[in-house]
N, C-alpha and C positions, 0 to 999 in steps of 0.2 A: 374762343373753347372751342374745344373736339367736341365731336360725339363718337360710335365706332358707329360704324351698322355694318359693315363686314371683317373675317376677319383680316388684315392686311393690313385696311384702307379706314380714310378721318375724311370726315365732310366739316370743312373750314366755315363753321355756322357765320365767325362778328363777320372777314371778308366777304360773304358773301352776304350780308344786312348792306354794310356799304357800297357795293358794285352796284344793286340795283335802286338803292337809295339816286344813288350817280343818272342807271340809268333814269331813272323815270325823271327825275329832271332835267335832263336832255333832253324825253319825250316829252317830257310840260313844255319846253319852251320851241318846239318846234312843231309845235303843235299850232302854239301859241299867235309863232310870229308868221309861219303860212296863215298862216284861220286873214291875220290883220292883212298879208298881203291880198290872200285870196279878195280881201272885201277893199281895197284900195284900187285891185285891177278892176274887181265892177266897177266902181262909182267914180273911176277916172276918165277922162276926157280924152275922143280917138286923140291926139296929137300927143299927151302922155303916155300915149300905150305907145303912140309908132317913135314919140320919143325915147322910151327903156322897153323897147322891140329885145335887146338884150338878154332880159330878165327871164329867169326860166319859167313858164309854168308847170307848178305841181299838179298831176295827172291824179281826179278825184280816188283811182284806184291801188294808188300808191298813198295817200290819204289813208283809207281806209285800210289798210295793211299798218299801216305804223299805227292806226289805230287799233290794231286788231295783235298788232305784238304790246301797243301800250297795254292789251288789258291783259291779258297773260302775262304780261312782266307783274300786275295786280297780282293776281289769283297766288304769282309766285310768292308773289314779298309774304301775299298769308296768310302761305305753305310753309313760306323759312321764318315766319312769324310764330307759327303754332309749334313749329319744332322746336325751335328756339322756347317755348317756352315748358316742352315736356324733355326739350335737355334739361331744362335748369331744374323739372324736377324733378327726373332721372339722377342729379348731378344733390339735388337735396340727397336722393332715398341712398344716392351713395356715403355722404359722408355719415345719418344716420349711422348704413351698415358699416362704416365703418369704430363711430363710439362705441354699438356693440361687440363690431370682433376685439375689441379694445379690450372692452369691460371681458370679455370673455379667455382670454390672454392673461389681462389679469388676473382675474378665478382660476383657471389653468393651472398658471406659475404658485400660486399659494396652494392648489390642491396637489401638484406636484412635490412640493416642499413638503405640506403634509403626511403624502400618500411616504418620501423620503423616512422622514424624523420614522413614521413607522415601525417602518422596512427596522429601518438598520435595531429599533426598540424589540420588533418582534427576534431579529437576528441575535440582541443577544439575550434574550429570553431562551431561544432556541436552546446557542452554546451550553446557558446556564442546565439546563435542563436537561444539554447531553452530557454534563461532564458529573451532572445528581447522578442520571444515568449508569454510568460509566460506574462511580461511585460503589452505589447502591450493586451490579451486578459483582465489582473484585468484594464487598462485606458480603455479600449470598457465595460467591467464591469459599472463601478463607472461611467463613459459618461450615460452609457444607465439609471442607474440608476436616476440620479443627470433629464438630458430628462423624467425620467417618473415624476418627483418628481412636474416638470418646469408644464406639461402637469396637472396635477392634480393641480397646485395654475393656472392656465388656464381656466381650466375647474370650478375651486372653482370660481372664478372673477369672471369665466361668471355666473353661477346660481347665486352671491351675485347680479349683475346686473338689471341678467332678475328676478329674488322678492324680489325686493325690496321696503321694506312695503313703502307702502304710508304714508302720515300724517296723521295721526288721531288723536285724543281728552282722551282724558289720565281722566277717570275718577278718581274720588279721593275716595278709599274706604277705611273708618278709618278703622285703625289695631290699636287692643289692643296691652300694653304696652307683649311685648314675654318675656316667662323665661324658662327658659333650661329643659328640662324635667328633672324628679328621677329618683333615684333608683328604687321607688314605682311607677311609675306613667305607663302607660302602650300606645306602639304604633301598630300603625298596618300600613306599610307599600308597599308604592305605586311606582308605577314607571314612569315617562309620556317622552315617546321615540316618536318623529318620528310623535306624533300630538297623538298618542297611550294611552291610561295607561290600565297601568297592576298587578296585588298585585304581591307582594312580599312577600312570606312567612320569614322573616324573622327571630324573635324570634323564630318562629318553628323547624328553621335548626340552628341553637343554638343551641336549647331547645339540640339538637339529638346529636347535636357536645358534648356538659354539658359530658350529658349518653357517651358519647362511650368512650372518652377521661377517663373520669373518670374506667369502666369496663377494659380497657386495658394500666392503668397507668405503670405496671409495666415494656409493652416493647417499651415504648418512654424513661425512664431511659435510657434503652440502646443500646440509641443512640446519637447525636450531635443535629438531625435533621430529621422531621419527616412529611410527609407532605400527611395527607389525602384529602377526597373528600365523602359527603354524599350525601343521593339523587337521582334521583331529587324527589320534592312534590312539587305539582303546576306546573309545566316548570321551575324549575331550582334548580341547582345544588349549595352548597356548600364546596368550598375548601378552606384548611384553611394550615395552616404552627403552626406547634412546634418544642421550641428552648430549647434548656439543655444550663440553666446559673449559676457558681461558686458562690453562697451567702458567706460569710461569717454566719458562723455562732459561740455561745458561750455558754457554757454550765458549767453546775458545776469542770468540770475539766480542762479546760480552751478553748481557740479558735480556731476552727475550720474552714474545706470550706467543704457545701452542697454544693448539687444541689432541685435548681431547673426551674419546665417546668414550658415555657410560652409560650402563645398564639404570632408569631408573630404580621401576620395576616387573617382573615376568608374574603372570597369576595362570590359575591351571580354571577352564572356564569349561564344564556340560555343555553334551551337546540337547540332554534334556533332563528332564525337575528325576530326580525315583532312580538313581542309578542302582545296580548291586544287587546282593544277594540278602535275605534273611536273613543273619550273625546265625540265631539258636541252629537253621539249616541247614546251615555254610559246617558250622562244629563237628555235625551232630553228622550231615552224606560224606561219605570217602570219596563220592565225587563233585566233588562244591569246586566255584570255581576258586574261595580263597586256598585248596588246600591241594588242587593244581597248581599255580602260578607256585606258594611256598616251594610246592618242589623245587624251584629254577633256582633258587638264595642258600645257597650253604650259610648253618649254624652259628660255623667259627670267622663267617668274611663281612657277612650280612646281619643288618641292624635291620629291626619294621619300623617303622617311622607309621603314628599312626595317627592323622587330623579327625577328631573328635570332637561334637560340636550336641549342646549341651542337653538333646535330650534321647543324652545314649551313650552317660558316662557309667549304665548300667552294666550296656553291656560292653563295654571299652573293657570293663573288669575280670568279665568271663572272658572276652580275646585272650587279656594281658596275662591270667592263668593258663590260655591255651600252650601262649606261647612259648611261656615259661618251660609249660611240659614237654615241649619239643626242644628247647635248647636258645629260645631266640633270644638272644637284647633285644627289649622293649621302647622304642623313645615319643611319648605325648600330646602332638602339637596339639591345644584346647581352641576352635572354633566360638566367634559372638555367632546368633543367627544373620544371616545376609552377605559374610564375611568371607572373599574365595581363597582358594588354597594357592600363596602366593610367596613370592621372595625376593628382597632385593639384596644390594650389595652393605648397606645397611643394618638388612636382619639376620639374630640368633644361629646360632645350630642348634642342631637337635642337643636331649640331654640325657646316651639314651643307660637304664639300668639293668 
């Protein structure tokens, strides 16, 4: 068995025990032989001593040294026995500790498995809670949107009830037969919103758009869809979208597919809300923006197109009477709230009266 003494050193207990036993036995035998030889030397006759004079006589000092060494070896044997008992005791304690360590390792493994299972359960519950929280937030958002819409509807209803128009006498205004504005006819565009009238540079911005498309046509053919904005001009931007379409083509070599650049839509975007001047003041004042604009358009050439919203129908009737009196043809373009002034190749032409 090996016993740890210092780091990197071991004490060979079993080998030392065997060595001490062997040395003890040899020393014991030598002592016995020496004692027997001494006794014989003392008791033997002189002639025997003469005959055996060749046998060496061991000095008493040497015997004393041997005796001392023997006693020292016996003491070491006692120490070795004690050390062996201590080693055996330590070995037994180590075996007990190993058993405790194995038991603790098993308990640790069981606790780790339990902790892993508990963590998996906690993660599953947390994920479920997160999903429930997300759904709850989404339901709250939808509920808030519905409450907001309901409040808007309620406020609109209250406004309509408070501003319900009184019964009025409808004036019969002779209306000439309407006809569509042709390609060669010219138009001047105005907008009526919130009782205010403002000039809309519809045709001017369209001309700028055509010029810009012609100058950059090669760039637009590089992508399927293009969006751009022109302006501002007279308080409006023109936003438009161009789309590339595949069109069948036929020539002397056969049938193929070509590319066609088309305007998908174009709409007027005001630079701010509440543009224009109140219509009643514009009809009375000789220096109003409306009258200044009308001086630029001849009655026999231009049609006045008015984009009118639901809150300005009564003002439109007054404006139409004024324009008729000035000799203009009038075209109405009704729009719902939130709809921009727009145009597209699929749109309809204005009908002037």
